[in-house]
C-alpha positions as CSV (number, residue, x, y, z in Angstrom):
1,M,-66.8,69.1,45.5
2,Q,-67.0,65.5,46.7
3,K,-70.4,65.1,45.0
4,I,-69.0,66.4,41.7
5,K,-66.2,63.9,41.9
6,N,-68.6,61.1,42.6
7,L,-70.8,62.2,39.7
8,A,-67.7,62.3,37.4
9,C,-66.7,58.8,38.5
10,L,-70.3,57.5,38.0
11,L,-70.4,59.1,34.5
12,M,-67.0,57.5,33.6
13,F,-68.1,54.1,34.9
14,S,-71.3,54.4,32.9
15,L,-69.4,55.3,29.7
16,V,-67.1,52.3,30.3
17,L,-70.1,50.0,30.7
18,L,-71.7,51.5,27.6
19,S,-68.5,51.1,25.6
20,C,-68.2,47.4,26.7
21,G,-71.8,46.7,25.9
22,E,-71.4,48.2,22.5
23,Y,-68.3,46.2,21.9
24,Q,-69.9,42.9,22.9
25,K,-73.0,43.7,20.8
26,V,-70.9,44.3,17.7
27,L,-68.6,41.4,18.4
28,N,-71.5,38.9,18.7
29,K,-74.2,40.3,16.4
30,G,-72.7,43.1,14.3
31,T,-72.3,43.0,10.6
32,A,-68.8,42.5,9.1
33,E,-68.6,46.2,8.3
34,E,-69.6,47.1,11.9
35,Q,-67.0,44.7,13.3
36,Y,-64.4,46.1,10.9
37,K,-65.1,49.7,12.2
38,M,-65.1,48.5,15.8
39,A,-61.8,46.6,15.3
40,N,-60.2,49.8,14.0
41,K,-61.6,51.7,16.9
42,M,-60.2,49.2,19.4
43,Y,-56.8,49.2,17.6
44,E,-56.6,53.0,17.6
45,S,-57.5,53.0,21.3
46,N,-54.6,50.6,22.0
47,K,-57.1,47.8,23.0
48,Y,-55.3,45.2,21.0
49,S,-56.7,42.1,22.6
50,K,-60.2,43.2,21.8
51,A,-59.2,44.3,18.3
52,L,-57.7,40.8,17.7
53,R,-61.0,39.1,18.6
54,L,-62.8,41.2,16.0
55,F,-60.1,40.7,13.3
56,E,-60.4,37.0,13.8
57,K,-64.2,37.3,13.1
58,I,-63.9,39.4,9.9
59,T,-60.9,37.9,8.2
60,P,-62.9,35.3,6.3
61,T,-65.2,38.1,5.0
62,Y,-62.4,40.4,3.9
63,R,-60.0,37.9,2.5
64,G,-59.0,39.0,-1.0
65,K,-60.4,42.5,-0.5
66,P,-58.5,45.8,-0.4
67,Q,-59.1,46.1,3.4
68,M,-57.2,42.9,4.0
69,E,-53.8,44.5,3.7
70,R,-54.6,46.9,6.5
71,I,-56.2,44.1,8.6
72,Q,-53.2,41.8,8.3
73,F,-50.8,44.5,9.3
74,M,-52.9,45.5,12.3
75,V,-53.2,41.8,13.3
76,A,-49.4,41.5,13.3
77,Q,-48.9,44.8,15.1
78,S,-51.6,43.9,17.7
79,N,-49.9,40.7,18.5
80,F,-46.6,42.5,18.8
81,N,-48.1,45.1,21.2
82,E,-49.6,42.3,23.2
83,K,-46.1,40.7,23.4
84,S,-47.1,37.6,21.5
85,Y,-43.8,37.8,19.7
86,S,-43.7,34.4,18.0
87,T,-47.2,35.1,16.6
88,S,-46.4,38.6,15.5
89,G,-43.2,37.4,13.8
90,Y,-45.3,34.9,11.8
91,Y,-47.9,37.5,10.8
92,F,-45.4,40.2,9.8
93,D,-43.6,37.7,7.7
94,R,-46.9,36.7,6.0
95,F,-47.7,40.3,5.4
96,A,-44.4,41.0,3.7
97,K,-44.9,37.9,1.5
98,N,-48.5,38.6,0.7
99,Y,-48.1,42.3,-0.1
100,P,-44.7,42.6,-1.8
101,K,-45.7,46.1,-3.2
102,S,-46.9,47.5,0.1
103,S,-45.3,50.6,1.4
104,K,-45.1,48.8,4.8
105,K,-43.3,45.8,3.4
106,E,-39.9,46.9,4.7
107,E,-41.3,47.7,8.1
108,A,-43.0,44.4,8.3
109,S,-39.8,42.5,7.3
110,F,-37.9,44.2,10.0
111,L,-40.6,43.7,12.7
112,S,-40.9,40.0,11.7
113,A,-37.2,39.5,12.5
114,Y,-37.3,41.7,15.6
115,S,-40.4,39.8,16.9
116,Y,-38.6,36.5,16.6
117,K,-35.6,38.0,18.4
118,L,-37.8,39.2,21.3
119,A,-39.3,35.7,21.4
120,S,-35.9,34.1,21.5
121,P,-35.2,32.7,24.9
122,R,-31.8,32.6,26.8
123,F,-29.1,30.8,24.9
124,S,-29.4,27.5,26.9
125,L,-33.1,26.9,25.8
126,D,-34.6,26.0,22.5
127,A,-33.1,27.9,19.6
128,T,-36.1,27.8,17.2
129,D,-37.0,31.4,17.4
130,T,-33.4,32.5,17.5
131,N,-32.7,30.7,14.2
132,K,-35.9,32.3,12.7
133,A,-34.7,35.7,13.8
134,L,-31.2,35.2,12.5
135,E,-32.5,34.1,9.1
136,A,-35.1,36.9,9.0
137,F,-32.5,39.6,9.8
138,Q,-30.1,38.2,7.2
139,T,-32.9,38.4,4.6
140,F,-33.7,41.9,5.7
141,I,-30.0,43.0,5.5
142,D,-29.7,41.4,2.0
143,T,-33.0,42.9,0.8
144,Y,-32.7,46.4,2.2
145,P,-28.9,47.3,2.4
146,D,-29.7,51.0,2.3
147,S,-32.5,50.9,4.9
148,D,-32.5,53.4,7.8
149,R,-32.8,50.3,10.0
150,I,-29.7,48.5,8.6
151,E,-27.4,49.4,11.4
152,E,-29.9,48.2,14.0
153,A,-30.5,45.1,12.0
154,N,-26.8,44.3,11.9
155,T,-26.6,44.8,15.7
156,H,-29.5,42.4,16.3
157,Y,-27.9,39.9,13.9
158,K,-24.6,39.9,15.7
159,E,-26.3,39.5,19.1
160,L,-28.3,36.5,17.8
161,R,-25.2,34.9,16.2
162,Y,-23.3,35.4,19.5
163,K,-26.2,33.7,21.4
164,L,-26.0,30.6,19.0
165,Q,-22.2,30.5,19.4
166,K,-22.5,30.5,23.1
167,K,-25.1,27.8,23.0
168,S,-22.8,25.6,20.9
169,F,-19.8,26.4,23.1
170,E,-21.6,25.5,26.3
171,I,-23.0,22.3,24.9
172,A,-19.4,21.3,23.9
173,K,-18.1,22.1,27.4
174,T,-20.9,20.2,29.0
175,Y,-19.9,17.1,27.0
176,Y,-16.3,17.6,28.2
177,R,-17.2,18.1,31.8
178,T,-19.3,14.9,31.9
179,A,-16.8,12.8,30.0
180,D,-15.4,11.3,33.2
181,Y,-18.8,9.6,33.8
182,D,-19.2,8.5,30.2
183,L,-16.1,8.2,28.0
184,R,-18.1,8.5,24.9
185,N,-18.6,12.2,25.8
186,Y,-15.0,12.9,24.9
187,K,-15.8,12.1,21.3
188,S,-18.9,14.2,21.5
189,A,-17.0,17.1,23.0
190,I,-14.3,16.9,20.3
191,Q,-17.0,16.8,17.6
192,A,-19.0,19.7,19.1
193,F,-15.9,21.9,19.4
194,D,-15.0,21.1,15.7
195,N,-18.6,22.0,14.7
196,L,-18.4,25.3,16.5
197,L,-15.1,26.2,14.9
198,S,-16.3,25.3,11.4
199,D,-19.7,26.9,11.7
200,Y,-18.5,30.2,13.2
201,L,-15.2,31.0,11.6
202,G,-14.9,34.3,13.4
203,S,-16.3,33.2,16.7
204,E,-15.6,35.1,19.9
205,F,-15.1,31.7,21.5
206,K,-12.5,30.5,18.9
207,E,-9.4,30.7,21.2
208,E,-11.2,29.0,24.1
209,A,-12.8,26.4,21.8
210,Y,-9.3,25.5,20.4
211,Y,-8.0,25.1,23.9
212,Y,-10.9,22.9,25.2
213,R,-10.7,20.9,21.9
214,L,-7.1,20.1,22.8
215,K,-7.9,19.4,26.4
216,A,-10.7,17.0,25.5
217,A,-8.4,15.2,23.0
218,H,-5.6,15.1,25.6
219,D,-7.7,13.7,28.4
220,F,-9.2,11.2,26.0
221,V,-5.7,9.9,25.3
222,L,-5.0,9.3,29.0
223,K,-8.3,7.4,29.4
224,S,-7.8,5.2,26.3
225,T,-6.4,1.7,26.0
226,V,-2.9,1.3,24.7
227,R,-4.2,0.1,21.3
228,R,-6.2,3.3,20.8
229,K,-3.6,5.7,22.1
230,P,-1.5,6.3,18.9
231,E,-4.3,7.6,16.7
232,R,-5.7,9.7,19.5
233,I,-2.3,11.1,20.4
234,K,-1.9,12.2,16.8
235,D,-5.3,13.9,16.9
236,A,-4.4,15.7,20.2
237,I,-1.1,17.0,18.8
238,E,-2.9,18.3,15.7
239,A,-5.3,20.1,18.1
240,Y,-2.3,21.6,19.9
241,E,-0.7,22.8,16.6
242,K,-4.0,24.5,15.5
243,L,-4.2,26.4,18.8
244,K,-0.6,27.5,18.5
245,R,-0.9,28.4,14.8
246,N,-4.0,30.5,15.4
247,F,-3.2,32.0,18.8
248,P,0.6,31.8,19.3
249,E,0.4,34.3,22.3
250,S,-2.7,32.5,23.8
251,K,-3.2,32.7,27.5
252,F,-3.7,29.0,27.3
253,M,-0.2,28.2,25.8
254,E,1.5,27.4,29.1
255,A,-1.2,24.8,30.0
256,S,-1.2,23.6,26.4
257,N,2.6,23.1,26.4
258,E,2.3,21.0,29.5
259,M,-0.3,18.8,27.7
260,L,2.0,18.5,24.7
261,A,4.8,17.3,27.0
262,T,2.4,14.7,28.4
263,L,1.4,13.6,25.0
264,D,5.0,13.3,23.8
265,A,5.9,11.2,26.9
266,T,2.8,9.0,26.4
267,E,3.7,8.5,22.8
268,K,7.2,7.3,23.8
269,E,5.7,4.9,26.4
270,V,3.3,3.5,23.9
271,A,6.1,3.0,21.3
272,A,8.2,1.2,24.0
273,I,5.2,-1.1,24.8
274,F,4.7,-1.9,21.1
275,A,8.4,-2.5,20.6
276,K,8.4,-5.0,23.6
277,Q,5.3,-6.8,22.2
278,K,7.0,-7.1,18.8
279,E,10.2,-8.4,20.4
280,F,8.2,-10.9,22.4
281,K,6.3,-12.2,19.3
282,S,9.6,-12.5,17.4
283,S,11.1,-14.6,20.3
284,Q,8.1,-16.8,20.4
285,K,8.4,-17.7,16.7
286,K,12.0,-18.8,17.3
């Protein structure tokens, strides 16, 4: 029995060597037709890395020919199966644009968007692939509103949009948290929260963004010179009013009311200082 097992293993090993030898021979010295057939064989055998090496070889020969449609789709699918998602996203997109009448155009359009989503890193990192995925899913949703994949596409779109919102929100909060070390970051935080609120009207972070927008403006007033306080107090009070108008029952209202009281008191103090300065200047003229 052991001898039979050993012979079986030896036979399998020999077949693997023969297969590898045949592949290398076709890859290095085969005709374009032989390489095309071998590429298909590797693809069907789920040996996508080997298939891609052959596809790269034969693409110049088959460019413009009927086989190229199949080749380009297999190149995209091979990269996807090899988890080279940014690359597969690019090739699926190219396929959809190059073959607008293909029966696989819808599938390629979806897989292009999905590839970019899979390539998209966590929210705190570069958002290039996230933006590509968002744009691609939006195009798919607009182009194929009756697709069987439309529900899935909408789900992916919402997840990507949330990721970008979270990135914007965390950037704004980082500006706020570091403003004690660099007062210019108060301005940056205020602008970043404003951008988030204008770019994502229905944002899940809307209530919290309004609160931190107020908090940044409030703290900026306290760190400002007397001359700068009036305009910044006005901005902070407007931020308070926006929060109260949009979220009258907000969990942040108690803290916000305390900030408003501080702003009102500061406004009175500043007014008193300006009144004394004006009085002093008048007395000097006399």
